[in-house]
C-alpha atoms as one frame of an Amber mdcrd trajectory, in Angstrom:
protein
  53.076 163.064  85.937  51.388 159.724  86.565  50.085 159.004  90.064  49.561
 155.338  90.962  47.061 154.482  93.689  47.498 151.073  95.333  44.227 150.003
  96.910  44.629 148.377 100.341  41.349 146.588 101.024  41.991 143.502 103.166
  45.555 144.130 104.385  47.247 141.328 102.435  47.838 143.816  99.618  51.046
 145.012 101.295  52.628 141.658 100.359  52.072 142.250  96.658  52.662 145.982
  96.534  55.526 146.506  99.004  57.366 143.232  99.697  57.578 142.498  95.978
  59.437 145.712  95.220  56.602 146.884  92.937  56.055 150.249  94.632  59.798
 150.841  94.936  60.218 150.230  91.216  57.384 152.539  90.152  58.660 155.364
  92.369  61.475 156.004  89.918  58.941 156.766  87.189  55.789 158.050  88.900
  54.236 159.165  92.182  52.681 156.495  94.397  50.078 156.447  97.180  48.473
 153.689  99.200  44.693 154.083  99.139  43.170 153.256 102.525  39.612 152.800
 103.692  38.418 155.355 106.226  37.715 152.603 108.781  41.207 151.055 108.554
  43.042 151.140 111.889  46.018 148.789 111.833  49.315 148.915 113.771  50.839
 146.358 111.383  49.884 148.445 108.341  51.351 151.553 109.959  54.592 149.632
 110.436  54.731 148.897 106.690  53.889 152.466 105.733  56.668 153.803 107.962
  59.237 151.190 106.896  58.630 151.734 103.170  57.989 155.491 103.565  54.686
 155.082 101.758  52.397 158.131 101.382  48.666 157.505 101.769  45.322 158.760
 100.539  42.430 157.952 102.886  38.942 157.685 101.419  36.866 160.283 103.312
  33.682 158.194 103.263  32.264 154.846 104.374  33.355 152.282 101.788  31.475
 149.106 102.672  28.663 148.210 100.302  25.702 146.439 101.900  24.899 143.953
  99.161  25.881 142.517  95.843  23.593 143.008  92.909  21.081 140.160  92.698
  22.062 139.475  89.080  25.527 138.381  90.178  24.013 135.219  91.625  22.651
 134.241  88.219  25.852 135.167  86.396  27.877 133.112  88.856  25.703 130.015
  88.356  25.988 130.313  84.572  29.763 130.753  84.640  30.326 127.906  87.106
  28.203 125.597  84.974  30.176 126.609  81.906  33.510 125.817  83.597  32.203
 122.435  84.713  31.071 121.629  81.184  34.461 122.597  79.794  36.258 120.489
  82.415  38.025 123.531  83.898  36.543 123.265  87.365  35.549 125.591  90.211
  36.719 126.049  93.764  35.140 126.901  97.109  36.880 126.806 100.492  34.015
 125.064 102.245  32.474 122.688  99.723  33.260 120.622  96.651  31.901 122.378
  93.586  33.087 119.830  91.044  30.710 116.921  91.500  29.244 115.144  88.462
  27.652 117.279  85.755  23.923 117.804  86.250  21.150 118.583  83.784  21.158
 122.133  85.155  24.884 122.438  84.386  24.296 121.331  80.796  21.496 123.864
  80.406  23.108 126.855  82.130  26.585 126.204  80.773  25.758 126.011  77.070
  26.972 128.885  74.864  23.464 130.292  74.309  22.723 130.584  78.027  26.142
 132.095  78.583  25.599 134.814  75.972  21.982 135.454  76.978  22.825 135.780
  80.660  25.475 138.377  79.954  23.210 140.288  77.614  20.452 140.451  80.214
  22.389 141.087  83.414  26.019 142.096  82.964  25.275 145.722  82.096  23.399
 146.354  85.339  26.568 145.877  87.381  28.085 149.066  85.990  25.231 151.183
  87.334  25.154 149.377  90.667  28.873 149.680  91.398  29.746 153.122  90.000
  29.789 155.588  92.918  30.228 159.334  92.632  32.125 159.538  95.930  34.798
 157.236  94.496  34.980 159.248  91.280  35.383 162.513  93.200  38.080 160.962
  95.380  40.115 159.753  92.396  39.928 163.170  90.787  40.763 165.111  93.950
  43.886 162.977  94.488  44.874 163.262  90.826  45.180 159.522  90.279  45.983
 158.403  86.748  46.373 154.694  87.558  44.750 152.307  90.045  46.299 148.978
  91.089  43.960 146.310  92.488  44.653 142.962  94.120  41.901 140.784  92.597
  38.679 142.121  91.160  35.585 140.455  92.589  34.712 141.741  96.067  31.980
 144.430  96.165  34.598 146.965  97.254  36.927 146.065  94.380  34.024 146.235
  91.935  33.142 149.716  93.196  36.759 150.783  92.891  37.090 149.372  89.374
  33.850 150.636  87.857  34.291 154.076  89.462  37.855 154.291  88.135  36.477
 153.596  84.648  34.041 156.504  85.072  36.834 158.793  86.341  39.142 158.006
  83.429  41.653 156.207  85.679  43.572 153.266  84.195  43.082 150.019  86.140
  45.757 147.347  86.606  44.914 144.025  88.297  47.228 141.503  89.933  46.093
 138.172  91.351  46.199 137.235  95.021  46.278 133.441  94.619  45.918 130.756
  91.974  42.422 130.162  93.377  41.045 133.475  92.103  40.167 132.320  88.604
  38.390 129.224  89.934  36.299 131.098  92.487  35.038 133.701  89.994  36.479
 134.128  86.511  34.447 137.195  85.461  36.061 140.650  85.274  33.154 142.998
  84.536  34.877 146.420  84.456  37.445 147.746  81.986  41.131 147.462  82.780
  44.498 148.165  81.195  46.170 144.881  82.219  45.398 141.829  84.279  48.514
 139.954  85.369  47.810 136.225  85.244  50.066 133.714  87.013  51.196 131.744
  83.984  50.440 131.131  80.316  47.730 128.603  81.123  45.775 131.023  83.304
  46.311 133.831  80.800  44.547 131.763  78.153  41.769 130.751  80.571  41.066
 134.387  81.462  41.012 135.345  77.789  38.527 132.561  76.970  36.294 133.384
  79.939  36.171 137.121  79.247  35.729 137.617  75.493  34.284 141.082  76.189
  37.888 142.225  76.827  40.625 142.311  74.202  42.987 139.352  74.626  46.083
 141.573  74.940  44.778 143.016  78.229  45.502 139.661  79.882  49.227 139.369
  80.503  51.299 136.346  81.455  53.049 138.473  84.063  53.271 136.387  87.245
  52.335 137.308  90.791  54.063 140.191  92.649  54.170 138.608  96.111  55.966
 135.522  94.879  58.943 137.580  93.806  59.438 138.095  97.551  60.652 134.480
  97.746  63.154 135.069  94.958  64.366 138.600  95.755  66.802 139.823  98.431
  64.228 141.576 100.616  65.388 141.141 104.265  67.912 138.499 103.195  70.776
 140.012 105.218  68.698 139.880 108.416  67.334 136.345 108.160  70.127 134.685
 110.207  68.946 136.733 113.212  65.990 134.380 113.461  68.217 131.522 114.620
  68.816 133.648 117.703  65.068 133.655 118.325  64.729 129.893 117.911  68.107
 128.407 118.924  66.516 124.969 119.331  66.104 124.807 115.543  69.768 125.384
 114.744  71.352 122.352 113.081  68.048 120.451 112.881  66.190 119.141 109.848
  62.979 121.136 109.698  59.548 120.311 108.301  57.447 123.461 107.954  53.734
 122.871 108.450  51.137 125.637 108.012  47.723 124.900 109.498  44.531 125.078
 107.488  41.584 127.176 108.693  39.702 125.131 111.289  36.315 125.836 109.668
  37.582 124.329 106.424  38.825 121.108 108.038  38.283 120.098 111.664  40.489
 116.997 112.065  43.979 118.361 111.533  45.275 117.457 114.997  44.589 113.775
 114.307  46.668 114.080 111.121  49.519 115.676 113.046  49.376 112.908 115.647
  49.848 110.393 112.842  52.735 112.402 111.394  54.354 112.493 114.832  54.022
 108.708 115.147  55.610 108.195 111.728  58.554 110.364 112.775  58.959 108.392
 116.019  58.772 105.058 114.205  60.966 105.966 111.229  63.878 107.972 112.645
  66.327 107.413 115.467  65.905 109.996 118.262  69.006 111.945 117.221  67.862
 112.068 113.567  64.235 113.054 114.055  63.186 116.205 112.196  61.345 119.000
 113.968  57.938 119.971 112.590  57.683 123.766 112.811  54.007 124.713 112.876
  52.673 128.045 111.671  49.216 129.026 112.883  46.558 129.822 110.313  45.944
 133.585 110.071  42.173 133.074 110.329  42.368 130.859 113.410  39.992 132.074
 116.114  40.956 129.653 118.906  44.272 128.564 120.412  42.924 125.161 121.523
  44.540 123.400 118.552  47.893 125.053 119.270  47.804 123.855 122.883  47.205
 120.302 121.629  50.059 120.501 119.127  52.473 121.678 121.807  52.055 118.288
 123.511  53.596 116.437 120.534  57.275 115.670 121.111  58.597 116.417 117.608
  56.630 119.627 117.108  57.487 123.279 117.638  54.997 126.161 117.259  56.561
 129.293 115.800  55.453 132.855 116.464  52.082 134.215 115.368  52.274 137.590
 113.636  48.875 138.022 112.046  46.555 140.913 112.807  42.974 139.884 112.076
  39.624 141.712 112.239  36.697 139.599 111.045  34.180 142.452 111.006  36.422
 144.652 108.850  37.564 141.687 106.691  41.110 142.641 107.610  44.103 140.281
 107.655  47.749 141.362 107.629  51.021 139.818 108.784  53.656 142.036 110.366
  57.007 142.609 108.693  58.660 140.370 111.288  56.217 137.586 110.438  56.935
 137.858 106.728  60.674 137.683 107.396  60.190 134.603 109.548  57.987 132.849
 106.981  60.539 133.468 104.234  63.326 132.219 106.501  61.472 129.057 107.551
  60.678 128.036 103.972  64.251 128.650 102.849  65.779 126.724 105.764  63.342
 123.791 105.863  64.122 120.404 104.368  60.462 119.816 103.583  57.076 121.531
 103.630  53.955 119.556 104.593  50.330 120.683 104.581  46.847 119.920 103.540
  47.268 121.284  99.974  47.377 125.086  99.937  49.239 128.000  98.390  51.975
 127.484 100.998  53.180 124.685  98.731  53.740 127.149  95.896  55.695 129.459
  98.195  57.759 126.504  99.371  58.729 125.377  95.862  59.792 128.924  94.998
  61.957 128.841  98.119  63.632 125.668  96.877  61.894 123.342  99.337  59.979
 120.183  98.266  56.367 119.647  99.340  54.681 116.520 100.684  50.949 117.122
 101.002  48.440 115.164 103.071  45.468 113.481 101.439  44.566 110.925 104.142
  42.126 111.290 106.998  42.211 110.396 110.709  41.890 106.704 109.788  45.080
 106.897 107.719  43.199 106.127 104.499  42.407 108.323 101.456  40.077 111.110
 102.567  36.989 112.015 100.564  36.707 115.179 102.664  40.186 116.346 101.618
  39.577 115.748  97.916  38.315 119.308  97.493  41.889 120.392  98.342  43.997
 117.582  96.853  41.971 117.657  93.606  41.314 121.413  93.512  41.666 122.782
  89.970  44.196 125.399  91.090  46.493 122.564  92.260  46.784 120.994  88.815
  49.381 123.376  87.431  51.978 122.912  90.151  51.159 119.286  90.963  53.062
 118.575  87.756  56.290 119.306  89.619  58.292 116.239  90.619  59.029 118.022
  93.912  55.423 118.017  95.127  53.421 114.931  96.002  50.254 113.976  97.864
  50.371 111.144 100.434  47.002 109.371 100.319  47.652 106.956 103.215  49.710
 106.675 106.357  51.536 103.716 104.783  52.560 105.938 101.872  53.832 108.584
 104.291  55.896 105.937 106.107  57.542 105.001 102.818  58.094 108.502 101.455
  59.096 110.636 104.435  62.703 109.305 104.818  63.317 109.879 101.105  61.660
 113.290 100.894  63.362 114.717 103.975  66.667 114.364 102.045  65.338 115.357
  98.612  66.255 119.040  98.924  69.901 118.261  99.716  70.198 116.230  96.505
  68.810 118.929  94.177  69.554 122.560  93.422  67.317 125.483  94.342  66.835
 126.297  90.659  65.821 122.726  89.791  63.124 122.800  92.473  61.979 126.350
  91.708  61.767 125.782  87.955  59.900 122.505  88.310  56.713 124.603  88.187
  55.555 126.862  85.386  56.638 129.954  87.262  56.414 133.343  85.552  58.626
 135.811  87.410  56.831 139.112  87.974  59.047 141.993  86.867  58.267 145.160
  88.857  60.481 147.355  86.682  58.212 146.854  83.670  54.910 147.563  85.434
  54.733 151.336  84.810  55.480 151.022  81.085
């Protein structure tokens, strides 16, 4: 009998493993357990485990590794240079990593350097990250299969390499489209890596020639099936009872970016509010429903937003522990997020993965690319021009506004765009591969 272990590292894994229906599907064919770190103490996680009747296996040892191997720094520089040379691009939340090619990029990113770097340093990672305590744990629990969300944190590397040593099959699913562009190297052996679409499948294959190409699967992302399945669908209307002021209104959903990534978002929202006041009659003005960023550490921005007349701040359901690198949204929060995206006429943000979730929900996206002065923002280019945005920017239902004048022109048209198109037209305007939970255990 196969026993699948689903590793819960940061908390967000419950979205991919439980809300997607993945665990439910595998239960008909194999045993399942959620693998938890010994230091995990989360009321929100306990709610999920109870709701989905999910058995657990707790690692009986401290799981945090103090440092990465020093060679990873060199491997990362080589691989980033290679992607820049090939025109693929890199991504970092706090800086632009795709400036003009340098002499160092040309040197480090050439094929010889790439091969030499891996020959010299890649093998040392296996020794560094293989831990006997992990191996013993896998064997004592009888795991035959391990499911990981992403592959590059020190904890995930320990889990992956140790599973290889224990003879446990490893399956990897991606958290976001950003993953490939932050670090494209998968150093341990795995059975399958589920890429988001055909384009990313090919990129992973090219970047990891040490693995057979068939291990990279164009299989989609588990969490995004949540926006296409019927999970909680019968209970969504209850949310109108929570927010009766939204009933019958045109809604613009706006999810805030992390303040440390961009510090001028309130000025952008002030401009959006002015456009709404200037463009629509009072009885026709849409309501901008704001969702707080899960990593937000201060409520000062929220208090400012609450002073804007066309804005409404929805509930905050995230449980966050910086020291434990823990971030999880309660079941109620996930239901509300799904409901808001499905009911909204439009989604607006500084470009983020919320746009992808919105398109899958059948809601167009109008992103912001201008700064506080209302002109194109060089600071926001790392988001508007991020390489992970390219694939779904091809949709005709997503657009970036690069000036306040452009927003003035587009907002009246885009607020009615959803009503003039079908859910399927909007959803299939992106190269969306639907993850199929029922095939995962095969």
